[in-house]
BABAMAR-818883 format. One record per residue (C-alpha): residue in one letter; x, y, z. Coordinates in nm, 2 decimals. Each point is the difference from the previous one (the first is absolute). Layout:
R   resn       xx       yy       zz
R      A        X        Y        Z
...
end
This chain:
R   resn       xx       yy       zz
R      M    -2.09    -1.62     0.75
R      T     0.03     0.36     0.08
R      C     0.29     0.20    -0.14
R      T     0.09     0.37     0.06
R      R    -0.05     0.22    -0.31
R      A     0.28     0.22    -0.12
R      A    -0.01     0.37    -0.09
R      D    -0.17    -0.07    -0.33
R      T    -0.33    -0.08     0.17
R      A    -0.25     0.27     0.12
R      P    -0.01     0.06     0.37
R      A    -0.35    -0.02     0.15
R      L     0.07     0.26     0.27
R      P    -0.20     0.30     0.12
R      G     0.11     0.35     0.05
R      K     0.33     0.13    -0.12
R      A     0.09    -0.33    -0.18
R      T    -0.32     0.02    -0.21
R      H     0.08     0.36    -0.09
R      W     0.35    -0.10    -0.09
R      W    -0.12    -0.28    -0.22
R      A    -0.24     0.24    -0.18
R      A     0.27     0.25    -0.05
R      S     0.23    -0.26    -0.14
R      R    -0.26    -0.09    -0.26
R      L    -0.03     0.36    -0.10
R      V     0.37     0.01    -0.05
R      V    -0.01    -0.31    -0.22
R      A    -0.29     0.15    -0.20
R      A     0.20     0.33    -0.05
R      A     0.31    -0.20    -0.10
R      V    -0.20    -0.19    -0.27
R      L    -0.15     0.32    -0.14
R      A     0.34     0.16    -0.01
R      A     0.14    -0.31    -0.17
R      I    -0.27     0.02    -0.27
R      A     0.07     0.37    -0.06
R      L     0.38    -0.05    -0.01
R      P     0.05    -0.02    -0.39
R      A    -0.18     0.33    -0.04
R      V     0.22     0.20     0.23
R      V     0.36    -0.15    -0.05
R      D     0.24    -0.05    -0.29
R      A     0.06    -0.32    -0.19
R      Y     0.31    -0.09     0.20
R      T    -0.19     0.02     0.33
R      V    -0.27    -0.22    -0.14
R      S     0.25    -0.26    -0.10
R      I     0.14     0.01     0.36
R      A    -0.36    -0.05     0.12
R      N    -0.03    -0.31    -0.23
R      T     0.31    -0.14     0.17
R      A    -0.15     0.08     0.34
R      L    -0.32    -0.19    -0.08
R      V     0.21    -0.30    -0.10
R      M     0.20     0.03     0.32
R      A    -0.32     0.04     0.21
R      V    -0.14    -0.33    -0.14
R      L     0.33    -0.18     0.07
R      T     0.01     0.14     0.35
R      I    -0.35    -0.13     0.06
R      S     0.14    -0.35    -0.09
R      T     0.28     0.05     0.24
R      H    -0.24     0.13     0.27
R      L    -0.20    -0.32    -0.02
R      L     0.31    -0.19     0.09
R      A     0.20     0.22     0.23
R      N    -0.28     0.18     0.19
R      V    -0.28    -0.25     0.00
R      A     0.17    -0.34    -0.01
R      G     0.32     0.11     0.18
R      L     0.21    -0.12    -0.29
R      P     0.23     0.28    -0.12
R      S     0.09    -0.05    -0.36
R      L     0.29     0.12    -0.22
R      G    -0.13    -0.20    -0.30
R      Q    -0.33     0.15    -0.12
R      A     0.18     0.16    -0.29
R      A     0.05    -0.35    -0.14
R      Y    -0.38    -0.04    -0.05
R      L    -0.02     0.35    -0.13
R      G     0.25    -0.10    -0.26
R      V    -0.19    -0.32    -0.09
R      G    -0.32     0.21    -0.05
R      A     0.18     0.27    -0.20
R      Y     0.17    -0.25    -0.24
R      T    -0.33    -0.19    -0.04
R      A    -0.18     0.32    -0.10
R      A     0.29     0.10    -0.24
R      L     0.00    -0.34    -0.17
R      L    -0.37    -0.01    -0.04
R      G     0.01     0.35    -0.14
R      A     0.26    -0.11    -0.25
R      A    -0.25    -0.27    -0.11
R      S    -0.25     0.28    -0.09
R      L    -0.21    -0.01     0.32
R      T    -0.07     0.36     0.07
R      A    -0.29    -0.01     0.24
R      G     0.14     0.15     0.32
R      P    -0.23    -0.17     0.25
R      L     0.07    -0.35    -0.15
R      L     0.37     0.07     0.02
R      L    -0.03     0.10     0.37
R      V    -0.20    -0.32     0.07
R      A     0.27    -0.21    -0.17
R      A     0.27     0.19     0.19
R      A    -0.17    -0.06     0.33
R      A    -0.06    -0.37    -0.08
R      A     0.37    -0.04    -0.09
R      G     0.11     0.17     0.32
R      A    -0.24    -0.23     0.20
R      V     0.13    -0.31    -0.16
R      A     0.37     0.10     0.05
R      S    -0.08     0.08     0.37
R      A    -0.18    -0.33     0.05
R      L     0.29    -0.19    -0.14
R      T     0.26     0.17     0.23
R      A    -0.22     0.01     0.31
R      P     0.07    -0.35     0.12
R      L     0.37     0.09     0.02
R      L    -0.06     0.33     0.16
R      L    -0.24    -0.13     0.26
R      R     0.27    -0.23     0.14
R      T     0.15     0.32     0.16
R      R    -0.11     0.29     0.21
R      G     0.14     0.33     0.11
R      T     0.34     0.10    -0.13
R      A     0.04    -0.34    -0.18
R      F    -0.32     0.07    -0.19
R      L     0.13     0.35    -0.09
R      M     0.33    -0.14    -0.14
R      T    -0.17    -0.29    -0.18
R      T    -0.23     0.24    -0.18
R      F     0.30     0.21    -0.10
R      A     0.17    -0.32    -0.14
R      V    -0.32    -0.08    -0.20
R      A    -0.01     0.35    -0.14
R      E     0.37    -0.01    -0.10
R      L    -0.05    -0.33    -0.17
R      A    -0.29     0.15    -0.20
R      R     0.20     0.31    -0.09
R      T     0.29    -0.21    -0.12
R      T    -0.23    -0.22    -0.20
R      A    -0.15     0.31    -0.16
R      S     0.35     0.13    -0.08
R      L     0.12    -0.33    -0.16
R      W    -0.32    -0.11    -0.18
R      A     0.06     0.25    -0.28
R      D    -0.22    -0.18    -0.26
R      V    -0.31     0.06     0.21
R      T     0.08     0.30     0.22
R      G     0.24     0.19    -0.21
R      G     0.27    -0.05     0.26
R      D     0.16     0.31     0.15
R      D    -0.13     0.21    -0.29
R      G    -0.35    -0.06     0.12
R      R    -0.31    -0.05    -0.20
R      H    -0.24     0.25    -0.16
R      A    -0.37    -0.01     0.12
R      A    -0.26     0.11    -0.25
R      P    -0.25     0.28     0.09
R      V    -0.33    -0.13     0.14
R      A    -0.37     0.07    -0.08
R      L    -0.30    -0.02     0.23
R      W    -0.15    -0.27    -0.23
R      S     0.13    -0.22    -0.28
R      G     0.01     0.21    -0.32
R      G    -0.06     0.33     0.19
R      P     0.21     0.31    -0.02
R      L     0.34    -0.03     0.17
R      L     0.08     0.19     0.31
R      A     0.29     0.20    -0.12
R      A     0.00     0.32     0.21
R      D     0.14    -0.02     0.36
R      G    -0.32     0.16     0.14
R      H    -0.22    -0.27    -0.16
R      V     0.23    -0.28     0.13
R      Y     0.00     0.16     0.34
R      L    -0.38     0.01     0.03
R      Y    -0.01    -0.36    -0.12
R      L     0.25    -0.11     0.27
R      L    -0.17     0.21     0.26
R      S    -0.33    -0.18    -0.07
R      V     0.17    -0.34     0.03
R      F     0.16     0.11     0.33
R      L    -0.33     0.12     0.15
R      L    -0.17    -0.33    -0.09
R      L     0.28    -0.19     0.16
R      A    -0.01     0.22     0.31
R      V    -0.37    -0.08     0.04
R      A     0.06    -0.37    -0.05
R      M     0.29     0.00     0.25
R      A    -0.21     0.19     0.26
R      V    -0.26    -0.28    -0.03
R      L     0.27    -0.27     0.02
R      L     0.16     0.15     0.31
R      R    -0.34    -0.02     0.18
R      S    -0.05    -0.37    -0.10
R      R     0.03    -0.31     0.22
R      L     0.31    -0.10    -0.20
R      A     0.18     0.32     0.10
R      D    -0.10    -0.06     0.36
R      M     0.15    -0.34    -0.01
R      V     0.32     0.13    -0.16
R      R     0.03     0.26     0.27
R      G    -0.05    -0.27     0.26
R      F     0.28    -0.21    -0.14
R      A     0.22     0.31    -0.01
R      D    -0.05     0.05     0.38
R      H    -0.06    -0.35     0.14
R      E     0.09    -0.26    -0.26
R      P     0.11    -0.27     0.25
R      R    -0.31     0.05     0.21
R      L    -0.23    -0.02    -0.29
R      Q     0.17    -0.31    -0.14
R      G    -0.04    -0.16     0.34
R      L    -0.38     0.07    -0.03
R      G     0.00    -0.19    -0.33
R      Y     0.03     0.28    -0.25
R      R     0.25    -0.05    -0.28
R      S     0.19     0.30    -0.13
R      G     0.14    -0.16    -0.31
R      G    -0.31     0.02    -0.23
R      I    -0.11     0.34     0.13
R      L     0.34     0.17    -0.03
R      L     0.04    -0.16    -0.35
R      A    -0.33     0.16    -0.11
R      W     0.11     0.33     0.16
R      L     0.34     0.00    -0.18
R      T    -0.18    -0.09    -0.33
R      I    -0.23     0.30     0.04
R      A     0.31     0.22     0.08
R      G     0.17    -0.13    -0.31
R      A    -0.31     0.07    -0.21
R      V     0.00     0.36     0.12
R      A     0.37     0.03    -0.08
R      G    -0.06    -0.14    -0.35
R      L    -0.28     0.25    -0.05
R      A     0.26     0.27     0.09
R      G     0.22    -0.15    -0.27
R      G    -0.28     0.03    -0.26
R      M    -0.05     0.36     0.10
R      L     0.38     0.06    -0.03
R      A     0.00    -0.13    -0.36
R      A    -0.30     0.22    -0.08
R      A     0.16     0.31     0.16
R      H     0.36    -0.03    -0.13
R      Q    -0.05    -0.21    -0.31
R      Y     0.33    -0.17     0.09
R      V     0.11    -0.28     0.24
R      S     0.35    -0.09     0.10
R      P     0.18    -0.21     0.27
R      A     0.05     0.32     0.20
R      D    -0.37    -0.01     0.08
R      L     0.06    -0.32     0.19
R      S     0.29     0.13     0.20
R      L     0.05     0.03     0.38
R      D    -0.05     0.37    -0.02
R      V    -0.36    -0.03    -0.11
R      S    -0.09    -0.26     0.27
R      A     0.18     0.20     0.27
R      L    -0.19     0.32    -0.09
R      A    -0.33    -0.18     0.02
R      L     0.10    -0.14     0.34
R      L     0.10     0.34     0.12
R      A    -0.33     0.15    -0.12
R      A    -0.19    -0.28     0.18
R      A     0.20     0.08     0.32
R      I    -0.09     0.36    -0.03
R      G    -0.37    -0.10     0.00
R      I     0.03    -0.14     0.36
R      G    -0.24    -0.29    -0.07
R      S    -0.26     0.20    -0.20
R      M    -0.06    -0.06    -0.37
R      R    -0.07     0.37    -0.05
R      G     0.32     0.09     0.18
R      A     0.19    -0.25    -0.22
R      V    -0.14     0.17    -0.31
R      A     0.09     0.34     0.13
R      G     0.35    -0.14     0.08
R      A     0.03    -0.12    -0.36
R      V    -0.09     0.35    -0.13
R      L     0.25     0.16     0.24
R      V     0.28    -0.24    -0.11
R      V    -0.05     0.06    -0.37
R      A    -0.03     0.38     0.06
R      V     0.33     0.01     0.20
R      R     0.18    -0.22    -0.26
R      D    -0.13     0.15    -0.33
R      L    -0.12     0.35     0.08
R      V     0.19     0.14     0.30
R      G     0.32    -0.20    -0.09
R      V     0.01     0.16    -0.34
R      H     0.02     0.35     0.16
R      T     0.26    -0.09     0.27
R      A     0.31    -0.07    -0.22
R      G    -0.06    -0.37    -0.01
R      H    -0.04    -0.05     0.38
R      A    -0.31    -0.22    -0.04
R      L     0.17    -0.30     0.16
R      A     0.10     0.21     0.30
R      L    -0.35     0.13     0.04
R      L    -0.14    -0.36    -0.02
R      G     0.26    -0.09     0.26
R      L    -0.13     0.27     0.23
R      T    -0.36    -0.11    -0.07
R      F     0.10    -0.36     0.10
R      L     0.16     0.13     0.33
R      A    -0.31     0.20     0.08
R      V    -0.21    -0.31    -0.05
R      A     0.24    -0.21     0.22
R      Y    -0.02     0.25     0.29
R      Q    -0.37     0.09    -0.02
R      Q    -0.12    -0.33     0.16
R      P     0.21     0.04     0.32
R      L    -0.10     0.37     0.01
R      R    -0.37    -0.08    -0.03
R      A     0.03    -0.26     0.27
R      R     0.18     0.24     0.23
R      L    -0.27     0.27    -0.06
R      H    -0.27    -0.26     0.07
R      T     0.17    -0.09     0.33
R      I     0.02     0.36     0.10
R      R    -0.37     0.06    -0.08
R      S    -0.11    -0.31     0.19
R      R     0.18     0.12     0.32
R      R    -0.19     0.33     0.00
end
């Protein structure tokens, strides 16, 4: 079976396309170097915002796997983020301080939660899938709000500081936490780049474009999409573990529609590319938490304008492509 690769895969084209690909890699390398140097050149508040941006970037990658690769736009990835965050917080309360182990546990919890809900979600497609994911997320948020003995209810739950290894020094400074989260993000980005070039990803793209045709050829989408949703849930759970490490606090608000919607917006900004989705996540957090602070509380209006720009960019790009093709 041959499936068309999305924007995440490297084009094997000569000439200008090759130069563009090399330039894009240089941009990524420069961005990574700038990210590493960030704590040395900005204040503590900006570093804390950068921590939030890293969490949002990982959650956006999870949403990207569904919306841009599988063609399943989701408003529910914050539910699995919350499962991962509460898992990390509860294990931290049980004196487990090794950050990597907490992240593995958070990712595993997100994967299990996603695998349990996937059979229900995969009965739907398109707008119905979108609304079903929203319903699942709202159910998770309500459960977190009412299950006060475990989650702390609406007051939230404290998450203990983490260490790089069990018994090691705790990461207390924002800069240290940031570099830790950045390392996790970079490792995840490499893993996702490999995944998006795999046969599994090709088959998921094939089902997104031609599911009835592939089913007619004998391919079954159920198991493949179940595995894909489980992977996306694991990534969202990992984001939850990072959230607990970054903020040392988890509440039902972290499972809200706002969080899932921002991740979906960031994925839409990416126009099918994982790198674009990550850039979209950074843009969304910057608009909400940095620019919005200096615009008399107009962050929501700015996010609305960002959403409109994303909504109109696709027709504009299509129109420009048509004009160029006529020349």
